[in-house]
Every structure is written in structure tokens, then in C-alpha cells.
MIMI-333125 format. One record per residue: residue in one letter; residue number from 1; x, z, y of N, C-alpha, C in turn. Coordinates in Angstrom, 3 decimals, m for minus. Layout:
residues N
RODO  type  seq      n.xx      n.zz      n.yy     ca.xx     ca.zz     ca.yy      c.xx      c.zz      c.yy
RODO     A  NUM         X         Z         Y         X         Z         Y         X         Z         Y
...
end
This chain:
residues 239
RODO  type  seq      n.xx      n.zz      n.yy     ca.xx     ca.zz     ca.yy      c.xx      c.zz      c.yy
RODO     M    1   m22.808    33.713   m44.377   m21.870    33.062   m43.458   m20.807    32.315   m44.257
RODO     R    2   m20.485    31.108   m43.827   m19.470    30.315   m44.487   m18.096    30.951   m44.296
RODO     P    3   m17.227    30.901   m45.334   m15.909    31.535   m45.208   m15.103    31.020   m44.014
RODO     A    4   m15.191    29.714   m43.755   m14.432    29.165   m42.629   m14.917    29.748   m41.312
RODO     D    5   m16.227    29.901   m41.168   m16.765    30.467   m39.936   m16.365    31.931   m39.792
RODO     A    6   m16.301    32.655   m40.905   m15.861    34.056   m40.854   m14.420    34.142   m40.358
RODO     A    7   m13.559    33.233   m40.837   m12.168    33.217   m40.381   m12.089    32.866   m38.900
RODO     T    8   m12.921    31.926   m38.464   m12.953    31.547   m37.051   m13.360    32.724   m36.177
RODO     L    9   m14.410    33.435   m36.594   m14.874    34.594   m35.830   m13.823    35.701   m35.806
RODO     A   10   m13.141    35.908   m36.933   m12.094    36.921   m36.974   m10.972    36.576   m35.994
RODO     G   11   m10.603    35.304   m35.947    m9.574    34.879   m35.001   m10.013    35.080   m33.563
RODO     G   12   m11.269    34.753   m33.274   m11.777    34.961   m31.926   m11.796    36.431   m31.539
RODO     A   13   m12.156    37.284   m32.502   m12.176    38.725   m32.235   m10.770    39.252   m31.953
RODO     L   14    m9.790    38.798   m32.729    m8.406    39.228   m32.515    m7.896    38.764   m31.149
RODO     A   15    m8.199    37.521   m30.793    m7.769    37.013   m29.493    m8.438    37.790   m28.359
RODO     G   16    m9.739    38.074   m28.534   m10.430    38.854   m27.512    m9.863    40.250   m27.372
RODO     A   17    m9.523    40.879   m28.484    m8.964    42.237   m28.456    m7.600    42.269   m27.785
RODO     S   18    m6.888    41.150   m27.818    m5.546    41.130   m27.219    m5.600    41.225   m25.697
RODO     M   19    m6.710    40.806   m25.088    m6.755    40.713   m23.625    m6.721    42.071   m22.933
RODO     P   20    m7.590    43.030   m23.288    m7.477    44.339   m22.622    m6.155    45.038   m22.923
RODO     L   21    m5.594    44.802   m24.099    m4.292    45.385   m24.413    m3.207    44.814   m23.504
RODO     A   22    m3.282    43.509   m23.238    m2.312    42.888   m22.343    m2.454    43.431   m20.928
RODO     V   23    m3.687    43.559   m20.458    m3.928    44.087   m19.115    m3.393    45.513   m18.995
RODO     A   24    m3.502    46.279   m20.080    m3.015    47.659   m20.087    m1.503    47.751   m20.258
RODO     G   25    m0.833    46.610   m20.413     0.617    46.610   m20.518     1.171    46.669   m21.923
RODO     H   26     0.301    46.587   m22.923     0.762    46.615   m24.320     1.017    45.173   m24.785
RODO     Y   27     2.029    44.563   m24.201     2.246    43.133   m24.389     2.595    42.769   m25.826
RODO     S   28     3.471    43.535   m26.437     3.900    43.200   m27.798     2.735    43.251   m28.775
RODO     I   29     1.891    44.271   m28.636     0.728    44.367   m29.525    m0.206    43.192   m29.284
RODO     A   30    m0.388    42.830   m28.025    m1.262    41.701   m27.698    m0.741    40.406   m28.314
RODO     V   31     0.576    40.187   m28.241     1.165    38.985   m28.840     0.949    38.979   m30.352
RODO     R   32     1.133    40.118   m30.975     0.961    40.188   m32.431    m0.488    39.899   m32.824
RODO     L   33    m1.427    40.407   m32.054    m2.833    40.114   m32.347    m3.114    38.616   m32.183
RODO     L   34    m2.512    38.001   m31.171    m2.705    36.564   m30.990    m2.112    35.777   m32.148
RODO     M   35    m0.975    36.196   m32.645    m0.386    35.510   m33.791    m1.297    35.625   m35.016
RODO     L   36    m1.908    36.782   m35.199    m2.859    36.939   m36.301    m4.105    36.076   m36.070
RODO     A   37    m4.501    35.923   m34.811    m5.620    35.022   m34.500    m5.278    33.589   m34.893
RODO     Y   38    m4.009    33.176   m34.646    m3.598    31.824   m35.029    m3.510    31.688   m36.550
RODO     L   39    m3.196    32.777   m37.228    m3.225    32.752   m38.686    m4.642    32.469   m39.171
RODO     C   40    m5.628    33.108   m38.573    m7.027    32.827   m38.920    m7.377    31.378   m38.609
RODO     D   41    m6.803    30.851   m37.526    m7.067    29.465   m37.136    m6.520    28.492   m38.171
RODO     V   42    m5.371    28.845   m38.751    m4.811    28.014   m39.827    m5.689    28.100   m41.076
RODO     L   43    m6.144    29.301   m41.390    m6.889    29.509   m42.623    m8.284    28.904   m42.576
RODO     D   44    m8.896    28.827   m41.395   m10.278    28.347   m41.376   m10.391    26.893   m41.809
RODO     G   45    m9.374    26.078   m41.459    m9.396    24.692   m41.921    m9.253    24.592   m43.432
RODO     W   46    m8.365    25.417   m43.982    m8.182    25.427   m45.436    m9.458    25.880   m46.130
RODO     L   47   m10.105    26.899   m45.591   m11.354    27.394   m46.185   m12.459    26.355   m46.080
RODO     A   48   m12.494    25.633   m44.968   m13.514    24.600   m44.805   m13.355    23.505   m45.848
RODO     R   49   m12.104    23.099   m46.092   m11.881    22.048   m47.090   m12.161    22.554   m48.499
RODO     R   50   m11.823    23.792   m48.761   m11.981    24.333   m50.117   m13.441    24.597   m50.464
RODO     Y   51   m14.224    24.951   m49.453   m15.608    25.334   m49.711   m16.600    24.389   m49.044
RODO     G   52   m16.392    23.105   m49.234   m17.431    22.139   m48.890   m17.338    21.475   m47.543
RODO     G   53   m16.223    21.623   m46.837   m16.093    20.942   m45.561   m16.715    21.717   m44.414
RODO     S   54   m16.611    21.144   m43.209   m17.099    21.800   m42.006   m18.496    21.325   m41.652
RODO     T   55   m19.242    22.200   m41.002   m20.518    21.826   m40.410   m20.298    21.560   m38.926
RODO     S   56   m21.258    20.885   m38.298   m21.137    20.641   m36.862   m21.139    21.961   m36.089
RODO     E   57   m21.927    22.923   m36.579   m21.958    24.232   m35.914   m20.603    24.938   m36.050
RODO     G   58   m19.993    24.836   m37.255   m18.703    25.469   m37.469   m17.619    24.859   m36.606
RODO     L   59   m17.641    23.533   m36.463   m16.655    22.870   m35.623   m16.812    23.275   m34.165
RODO     M   60   m18.061    23.367   m33.684   m18.275    23.772   m32.308   m17.831    25.218   m32.095
RODO     L   61   m18.137    26.087   m33.062   m17.700    27.473   m32.966   m16.173    27.535   m32.897
RODO     D   62   m15.524    26.745   m33.725   m14.071    26.717   m33.762   m13.498    26.243   m32.435
RODO     R   63   m14.034    25.162   m31.908   m13.546    24.610   m30.645   m13.789    25.576   m29.488
RODO     A   64   m14.943    26.245   m29.511   m15.250    27.186   m28.432   m14.295    28.381   m28.460
RODO     L   65   m14.063    28.946   m29.647   m13.180    30.106   m29.733   m11.715    29.728   m29.544
RODO     D   66   m11.385    28.450   m29.755   m10.037    28.000   m29.412    m9.755    28.217   m27.933
RODO     R   67   m10.800    28.125   m27.094   m10.600    28.346   m25.660   m10.210    29.790   m25.372
RODO     V   68   m10.622    30.685   m26.245   m10.222    32.080   m26.090    m8.784    32.271   m26.558
RODO     S   69    m8.481    31.777   m27.762    m7.162    32.036   m28.347    m6.065    31.166   m27.745
RODO     Q   70    m6.403    29.966   m27.274    m5.377    29.058   m26.773    m5.267    29.041   m25.259
RODO     V   71    m6.264    29.592   m24.559    m6.241    29.555   m23.094    m6.438    30.946   m22.491
RODO     L   72    m7.607    31.538   m22.693    m7.938    32.769   m21.984    m7.021    33.933   m22.370
RODO     A   73    m6.815    34.131   m23.673    m6.001    35.266   m24.113    m4.530    35.104   m23.737
RODO     P   74    m3.878    33.960   m24.047    m2.472    33.841   m23.628    m2.301    33.846   m22.113
RODO     L   75    m3.293    33.299   m21.386    m3.220    33.315   m19.928    m3.308    34.748   m19.395
RODO     T   76    m4.184    35.551   m19.979    m4.286    36.955   m19.585    m2.992    37.689   m19.847
RODO     L   77    m2.432    37.483   m21.025    m1.179    38.137   m21.388    m0.052    37.703   m20.471
RODO     Y   78     0.084    36.403   m20.284     1.190    35.884   m19.478     1.090    36.365   m18.034
RODO     T   79    m0.116    36.317   m17.471    m0.298    36.737   m16.083     0.010    38.214   m15.906
RODO     A   80    m0.466    39.049   m16.837    m0.202    40.480   m16.747     1.290    40.766   m16.857
RODO     W   81     1.973    40.027   m17.731     3.395    40.272   m17.957     4.252    39.792   m16.795
RODO     V   82     3.920    38.635   m16.225     4.817    37.999   m15.266     4.496    38.360   m13.819
RODO     S   83     3.338    38.940   m13.557     2.870    39.102   m12.181     3.869    39.862   m11.303
RODO     A   84     4.519    40.891   m11.838     5.442    41.689   m11.025     6.707    40.921   m10.664
RODO     R   85     6.983    39.801   m11.333     8.213    39.042   m11.094     8.006    37.897   m10.114
RODO     L   86     6.774    37.652    m9.694     6.460    36.468    m8.906     6.546    36.727    m7.410
RODO     T   87     6.981    35.709    m6.679     6.881    35.738    m5.230     5.435    35.453    m4.835
RODO     P   88     5.040    35.718    m3.587     3.662    35.397    m3.169     3.299    33.930    m3.406
RODO     L   89     4.216    32.999    m3.115     3.934    31.586    m3.339     3.736    31.292    m4.817
RODO     E   90     4.593    31.863    m5.660     4.465    31.647    m7.098     3.153    32.223    m7.627
RODO     S   91     2.705    33.331    m7.054     1.423    33.911    m7.460     0.279    32.962    m7.147
RODO     V   92     0.339    32.307    m5.991    m0.695    31.336    m5.620    m0.670    30.147    m6.581
RODO     L   93     0.528    29.662    m6.897     0.648    28.523    m7.816     0.146    28.892    m9.207
RODO     L   94     0.443    30.110    m9.650    m0.044    30.540   m10.957    m1.564    30.651   m10.948
RODO     A   95    m2.134    31.106    m9.847    m3.591    31.183    m9.735    m4.210    29.790    m9.806
RODO     L   96    m3.572    28.812    m9.174    m4.056    27.434    m9.256    m4.008    26.928   m10.688
RODO     Y   97    m2.912    27.238   m11.363    m2.798    26.824   m12.767    m3.880    27.487   m13.612
RODO     A   98    m4.073    28.788   m13.415    m5.055    29.520   m14.220    m6.455    28.939   m14.034
RODO     G   99    m6.846    28.725   m12.784    m8.159    28.136   m12.548    m8.275    26.744   m13.133
RODO     G  100    m7.206    25.960   m13.004    m7.242    24.589   m13.492    m7.298    24.502   m15.003
RODO     I  101    m6.506    25.311   m15.713    m6.475    25.186   m17.168    m7.786    25.681   m17.786
RODO     V  102    m8.408    26.704   m17.186    m9.707    27.153   m17.688   m10.752    26.047   m17.494
RODO     A  103   m10.753    25.428   m16.317   m11.713    24.356   m16.053   m11.492    23.166   m16.989
RODO     V  104   m10.233    22.760   m17.149    m9.930    21.611   m18.017   m10.287    21.922   m19.464
RODO     A  105    m9.994    23.128   m19.910   m10.266    23.490   m21.303   m11.753    23.386   m21.620
RODO     F  106   m12.594    23.883   m20.740   m14.028    23.846   m21.022   m14.624    22.473   m20.736
RODO     W  107   m14.020    21.725   m19.829   m14.466    20.342   m19.634   m14.196    19.533   m20.903
RODO     R  108   m13.037    19.737   m21.504   m12.707    19.025   m22.741   m13.625    19.448   m23.887
RODO     L  109   m14.063    20.694   m23.866   m14.993    21.155   m24.890   m16.340    20.464   m24.748
RODO     V  110   m16.880    20.446   m23.552   m18.213    19.889   m23.317   m18.220    18.380   m23.504
RODO     H  111   m17.180    17.713   m23.048   m17.151    16.249   m23.107   m16.533    15.716   m24.391
RODO     R  112   m16.140    16.633   m25.291   m15.685    16.225   m26.629   m14.639    15.119   m26.543
RODO     I  113   m13.503    15.445   m25.963   m12.427    14.467   m25.801   m12.126    13.786   m27.133
RODO     V  114   m12.088    12.469   m27.118   m11.849    11.698   m28.337   m10.399    11.853   m28.770
RODO     W  115   m10.191    12.092   m30.048    m8.847    12.202   m30.587    m8.674    11.180   m31.696
RODO     R  116    m7.428    10.941   m32.044    m7.092    10.005   m33.111    m6.109    10.673   m34.064
RODO     L  117    m6.033    10.141   m35.285    m5.025    10.643   m36.211    m3.618    10.363   m35.695
RODO     T  118    m3.473     9.341   m34.874    m2.148     8.953   m34.403    m1.705     9.744   m33.178
RODO     H  119    m2.642    10.232   m32.372    m2.235    10.901   m31.143    m3.319    11.847   m30.642
RODO     F  120    m2.891    12.789   m29.804    m3.812    13.635   m29.061    m4.216    12.911   m27.785
RODO     A  121    m5.407    13.144   m27.302    m5.849    12.587   m26.019    m5.538    13.600   m24.926
RODO     G  122    m4.368    13.488   m24.333    m3.916    14.471   m23.373    m3.092    15.558   m24.052
RODO     L  123    m2.290    16.245   m23.284    m1.483    17.332   m23.840    m2.401    18.385   m24.439
RODO     P  124    m2.260    18.691   m25.735    m3.186    19.632   m26.376    m3.036    21.045   m25.834
RODO     L  125    m4.131    21.801   m25.910    m4.157    23.134   m25.325    m3.211    24.093   m26.018
RODO     F  126    m2.956    23.875   m27.312    m2.078    24.823   m27.994    m0.662    24.797   m27.434
RODO     V  127    m0.276    23.718   m26.749     1.037    23.681   m26.105     1.097    24.712   m24.978
RODO     H  128     0.012    24.831   m24.223    m0.031    25.834   m23.152     0.128    27.234   m23.735
RODO     A  129    m0.607    27.513   m24.807    m0.488    28.822   m25.448     0.931    29.056   m25.937
RODO     G  130     1.525    28.040   m26.567     2.877    28.177   m27.077     3.894    28.416   m25.983
RODO     V  131     3.739    27.725   m24.854     4.664    27.908   m23.737     4.565    29.327   m23.184
RODO     M  132     3.354    29.814   m22.995     3.193    31.152   m22.423     3.694    32.234   m23.375
RODO     L  133     3.390    32.109   m24.658     3.806    33.136   m25.612     5.309    33.079   m25.887
RODO     S  134     5.864    31.881   m26.030     7.306    31.788   m26.258     8.074    32.222   m25.008
RODO     S  135     7.477    32.050   m23.831     8.088    32.539   m22.609     8.209    34.060   m22.650
RODO     Y  136     7.164    34.723   m23.136     7.232    36.174   m23.267     8.283    36.572   m24.312
RODO     I  137     8.255    35.914   m25.470     9.206    36.257   m26.535    10.641    36.021   m26.070
RODO     A  138    10.845    34.959   m25.270    12.179    34.639   m24.757    12.545    35.480   m23.537
RODO     D  139    11.599    36.269   m23.035    11.800    37.048   m21.804    12.272    36.146   m20.673
RODO     S  140    11.607    34.974   m20.554    12.017    33.965   m19.588    10.779    33.318   m18.967
RODO     P  141    10.302    33.841   m17.831     9.107    33.261   m17.199     9.292    31.786   m16.855
RODO     V  142     8.209    31.042   m16.929     8.225    29.610   m16.627     7.849    29.404   m15.161
RODO     N  143     8.556    28.513   m14.506     8.224    28.191   m13.118     6.777    27.706   m13.038
RODO     P  144     5.973    28.242   m12.123     4.575    27.804   m12.027     4.415    26.308   m11.794
RODO     L  145     5.398    25.673   m11.182     5.316    24.222   m10.992     5.335    23.499   m12.340
RODO     I  146     6.084    24.040   m13.301     6.094    23.452   m14.644     4.724    23.621   m15.293
RODO     L  147     4.118    24.797   m15.115     2.789    25.018   m15.669     1.770    24.050   m15.053
RODO     L  148     1.893    23.793   m13.764     0.981    22.842   m13.121     1.190    21.423   m13.654
RODO     A  149     2.448    21.086   m13.986     2.711    19.778   m14.589     2.075    19.690   m15.971
RODO     L  150     2.123    20.779   m16.748     1.451    20.803   m18.049    m0.053    20.646   m17.884
RODO     L  151    m0.597    21.292   m16.860    m2.030    21.164   m16.580    m2.400    19.712   m16.296
RODO     A  152    m1.587    19.039   m15.492    m1.854    17.637   m15.184    m1.822    16.779   m16.445
RODO     A  153    m0.899    17.082   m17.363    m0.798    16.311   m18.603    m1.998    16.544   m19.509
RODO     S  154    m2.615    17.720   m19.427    m3.817    17.976   m20.227    m5.064    17.393   m19.585
RODO     A  155    m5.066    17.296   m18.254    m6.229    16.763   m17.551    m6.282    15.243   m17.609
RODO     A  156    m5.132    14.600   m17.696    m5.072    13.140   m17.694    m5.254    12.594   m19.114
RODO     P  157    m5.820    11.387   m19.245    m6.006    10.779   m20.579    m4.716    10.172   m21.113
RODO     I  158    m3.702    10.994   m21.259    m2.394    10.532   m21.729    m2.309    10.760   m23.235
RODO     P  159    m1.961     9.741   m24.016    m1.845     9.939   m25.468    m0.566    10.666   m25.837
RODO     Y  160    m0.696    11.758   m26.557     0.474    12.507   m27.020     0.599    12.356   m28.533
RODO     V  161     1.795    11.998   m28.974     2.024    11.701   m30.381     1.748    12.924   m31.248
RODO     R  162     1.192    12.689   m32.426     0.968    13.752   m33.405     2.066    13.770   m34.455
RODO     R  163     2.507    12.623   m34.905     3.630    12.528   m35.838     4.197    11.123   m35.736
RODO     L  164     5.509    10.982   m35.975     6.163     9.698   m35.770     6.233     8.857   m37.029
RODO     S  165     6.312     9.486   m38.184     6.541     8.733   m39.413     5.319     7.922   m39.798
RODO     K  166     5.522     6.699   m40.233     4.439     5.864   m40.736     4.257     6.013   m42.230
RODO     S  167     5.086     6.822   m42.846     5.038     6.952   m44.295     4.163     8.129   m44.703
RODO     S  168     3.295     7.894   m45.664     2.465     8.981   m46.166     3.265     9.964   m47.002
RODO     S  169     4.539     9.622   m47.264     5.378    10.533   m48.041     5.911    11.686   m47.196
RODO     T  170     5.649    11.661   m45.881     6.078    12.755   m45.008     4.853    13.345   m44.320
RODO     P  171     4.047    14.082   m45.056     2.827    14.622   m44.481     3.113    15.721   m43.478
RODO     S  172     2.085    16.076   m42.706     2.233    17.170   m41.760     2.384    18.480   m42.513
RODO     P  173     2.928    19.508   m41.841     3.126    20.779   m42.528     1.832    21.316   m43.115
RODO     G  174     1.918    21.845   m44.336     0.740    22.362   m44.992     0.342    23.723   m44.482
RODO     V  175    m0.681    24.271   m45.116    m1.216    25.559   m44.689    m0.167    26.659   m44.858
RODO     A  176     0.500    26.686   m46.017     1.435    27.778   m46.310     2.563    27.880   m45.279
RODO     P  177     3.266    26.787   m44.927     4.329    26.922   m43.923     3.818    27.358   m42.563
RODO     R  178     2.663    26.806   m42.143     2.130    27.194   m40.833     1.689    28.649   m40.831
RODO     A  179     1.045    29.076   m41.918     0.615    30.468   m42.013     1.821    31.403   m42.025
RODO     A  180     2.864    31.011   m42.760     4.072    31.839   m42.822     4.735    31.934   m41.456
RODO     A  181     4.743    30.824   m40.712     5.399    30.818   m39.400     4.719    31.783   m38.434
RODO     V  182     3.389    31.730   m38.349     2.710    32.624   m37.404     2.770    34.072   m37.886
RODO     L  183     2.795    34.273   m39.199     2.895    35.638   m39.715     4.269    36.235   m39.384
RODO     V  184     5.312    35.426   m39.515     6.650    35.899   m39.149     6.706    36.242   m37.668
RODO     L  185     6.118    35.390   m36.828     6.109    35.656   m35.386     5.324    36.915   m35.045
RODO     A  186     4.345    37.246   m35.885     3.575    38.472   m35.661     4.365    39.722   m36.024
RODO     L  187     5.381    39.577   m36.871     6.113    40.733   m37.384     7.503    40.904   m36.775
RODO     L  188     7.984    39.904   m36.049     9.337    39.963   m35.506     9.505    41.102   m34.505
RODO     P  189    10.694    41.682   m34.432    10.969    42.724   m33.427    11.280    42.078   m32.076
RODO     Y  190    10.337    42.038   m31.188    10.540    41.415   m29.885    11.609    42.167   m29.088
RODO     R  191    12.231    41.452   m28.165    13.340    41.919   m27.339    14.623    42.091   m28.132
RODO     N  192    14.647    41.583   m29.346    15.869    41.493   m30.128    16.606    40.223   m29.680
RODO     P  193    17.945    40.253   m29.501    18.668    39.072   m29.006    18.418    37.813   m29.832
RODO     V  194    18.347    37.955   m31.148    18.110    36.788   m31.994    16.703    36.245   m31.767
RODO     V  195    15.739    37.139   m31.640    14.359    36.712   m31.421    14.210    36.093   m30.034
RODO     I  196    14.899    36.636   m29.048    14.879    36.047   m27.707    15.414    34.621   m27.750
RODO     L  197    16.504    34.409   m28.493    17.055    33.056   m28.641    16.047    32.145   m29.329
RODO     L  198    15.391    32.642   m30.369    14.361    31.859   m31.054    13.245    31.482   m30.093
RODO     G  199    12.827    32.441   m29.273    11.778    32.158   m28.297    12.195    31.076   m27.322
RODO     K  200    13.459    31.108   m26.894    13.949    30.087   m25.974    13.959    28.711   m26.628
RODO     L  201    14.342    28.662   m27.897    14.357    27.370   m28.599    12.946    26.803   m28.740
RODO     V  202    11.992    27.676   m29.058    10.607    27.222   m29.164    10.102    26.751   m27.809
RODO     L  203    10.412    27.506   m26.765     9.981    27.132   m25.416    10.552    25.782   m25.012
RODO     I  204    11.841    25.587   m25.252    12.473    24.307   m24.906    11.846    23.171   m25.702
RODO     S  205    11.567    23.398   m26.988    10.964    22.354   m27.825     9.595    21.953   m27.293
RODO     L  206     8.796    22.935   m26.903     7.457    22.642   m26.380     7.529    21.889   m25.053
RODO     L  207     8.449    22.281   m24.196     8.585    21.601   m22.911     9.104    20.176   m23.098
RODO     L  208     9.996    19.985   m24.074    10.469    18.623   m24.370     9.326    17.760   m24.882
RODO     Y  209     8.484    18.344   m25.759     7.336    17.587   m26.255     6.412    17.205   m25.104
RODO     A  210     6.175    18.158   m24.194     5.308    17.860   m23.051     5.902    16.768   m22.174
RODO     A  211     7.245    16.719   m22.090     7.910    15.748   m21.228     7.964    14.357   m21.831
RODO     V  212     8.174    14.256   m23.150     8.413    12.937   m23.752     7.420    12.597   m24.862
RODO     G  213     6.505    13.499   m25.189     5.592    13.250   m26.304     4.636    12.098   m26.087
RODO     A  214     4.458    11.695   m24.819     3.571    10.563   m24.541     4.274     9.220   m24.693
RODO     L  215     5.591     9.230   m24.778     6.320     7.958   m24.806     6.058     7.123   m26.061
RODO     P  216     6.098     7.698   m27.278     5.868     6.855   m28.462     4.531     6.110   m28.434
RODO     P  217     3.384     6.775   m28.151     2.132     6.004   m28.096     2.138     4.958   m26.990
RODO     L  218     2.702     5.306   m25.834     2.719     4.345   m24.733     3.601     3.138   m25.038
RODO     L  219     4.631     3.360   m25.885     5.530     2.266   m26.269     5.078     1.557   m27.535
RODO     G  220     3.941     1.998   m28.074     3.409     1.351   m29.268     3.971     1.873   m30.566
RODO     V  221     4.702     2.988   m30.532     5.241     3.590   m31.755     4.226     4.605   m32.240
RODO     T  222     3.412     4.217   m33.218     2.355     5.097   m33.704     2.424     5.218   m35.215
RODO     P  223     2.077     6.353   m35.762     2.085     6.540   m37.209     0.875     5.926   m37.860
RODO     G  224     0.988     5.692   m39.122    m0.165     5.247   m39.884    m1.089     6.404   m40.169
RODO     P  225    m2.348     6.134   m40.520    m3.273     7.218   m40.813    m2.863     7.968   m42.054
RODO     R  226    m3.145     9.259   m42.058    m2.848    10.095   m43.217    m4.005    10.072   m44.191
RODO     S  227    m3.679    10.033   m45.450    m4.731    10.088   m46.449    m5.152    11.525   m46.660
RODO     G  228    m6.427    11.701   m46.987    m6.912    13.032   m47.315    m7.125    13.919   m46.127
RODO     E  229    m7.178    13.379   m44.892    m7.411    14.195   m43.716    m8.897    14.493   m43.624
RODO     S  230    m9.277    15.716   m43.838   m10.679    16.081   m43.724   m10.777    17.541   m43.377
RODO     G  231   m11.990    17.974   m43.097   m12.203    19.385   m42.813   m11.825    19.722   m41.382
RODO     R  232   m11.823    21.014   m41.103   m11.651    21.484   m39.747   m10.234    21.277   m39.237
RODO     S  233    m9.269    21.097   m40.122    m7.876    21.064   m39.690    m7.562    19.866   m38.812
RODO     T  234    m8.328    18.792   m38.866    m8.029    17.621   m38.059    m8.606    17.719   m36.664
RODO     S  235    m9.329    18.771   m36.377    m9.926    18.841   m35.045    m9.736    20.167   m34.358
RODO     H  236    m9.363    21.217   m35.073    m9.466    22.515   m34.443    m8.345    22.832   m33.490
RODO     Q  237    m7.256    22.037   m33.477    m6.178    22.323   m32.565    m6.040    21.245   m31.484
RODO     L  238    m7.024    20.441   m31.305    m6.865    19.322   m30.394    m7.194    19.669   m28.960
RODO     G  239    m8.067    20.650   m28.777    m8.389    21.081   m27.421    m9.009    19.988   m26.612
end
């Protein structure tokens, strides 16, 4: 088995394991397992580049398991955590969102939504995962109407910016910073006031991106292509 595929499978296993734990009410453990799954997601691209690039089978495996780690697992966790706080109407709206995001996620998988180095084609799925998980960390449920708006942005062919700079001297974050970030999130003491504030800042940042991230491509403000973009890292988070 290729090292990148092993990392992908490990991430999928961690995301899958988080779901029954979330249903059983072990939310913090479930979040930590998901963060470790995202660590595997970061590492698989690095392993693919280091050991000969990605295969078509590896890319499909990665994209398929992304639906578990970026949609099914965070949705299970979020629904289990927030269900007791919802009114009957909000429960119906959340059910609509859940059905819609699962359908959109797998439609995008089958139809292989075209992506570009300059932008995502539609709001990427990892934003949904980030909103749901940061909502838990911030102890601040998101209005289901906002979730439905995010769903609409992922279903529509709206270009979402990937990076604004046209200079190759400002590359995207490397493996080490991204790996460190998810590892820190896996180890933080949840329900700590500082961590709750951090969760709120992340949540606000993601919602701002969802609200205005389509403006630069629509206005013609696009970055130049990055040199050296290869391997699984350019496709595994596009959803």
C-alpha cells in the first residue's frame, strides 16, 4: 500500500470512529479524533509528493473519504451536540441542511467538480466542517438558516477565492503549519474561556469567507498560478 493511501485510510478510520462517540455524547473525544483525521489529511498530500505523486485510485479514495471527515462525521457530531437546543422548526431546518449537504457532497464527488488554482468551484466542503466544529469549540450553535445559506453556496457554481496574492513569494501555508494547527486543536482543553474565544474567532472567519470569498473572483481579482503545485494537496480539500 502506498504511504499516502495509508494516511488517507487512517484519516477515514478516525473520522468514522468519531461518529458513534458523538452519538454517545462523547463530543470532546469525537472532535479530537476528527482533528487527528485532518492531520492525516494534511500528511497524505505530503506523502504523495514525497513518494512519487498520486494515483487516480488514491485521489478517488481521498475524495471519497473526505465526505466522511468533512461532511458525515462533523454533521453527526454537530447534530448530536445541538439537537437538545433546537426548536421544532430549527430541527426541521437542520434536517433539510443535513440531507442537502450529504446530497451535494456526493454529487460533487461523482461529477468531479472542476477546480482551479485560483479559486474553488463553489464553497468548499471543509468550510462546512470548520463551521460545525468551531461552533462546538465556541459553544455557540449556528442558526440553521446560516447553514442552509452555506449549502446553497456549495451547490451553486460560485467561484471562491483560494488566495489573493499574485506573488509567488507568498505561498500557501506549508505542511508543518497546517499539521501543527490541527494538532493543537486536537490537544486544547475545550470549554476553556480562551479556547471558546478562539473558536468564536475561527467561526467568524469562516462565515466571513463564506459571505465575501466569492467577490474577488467575480470582480476579476485572481492570483497567479503557484509553482510546484502537484500531488494530492491540490485536490484533496476541494470537495
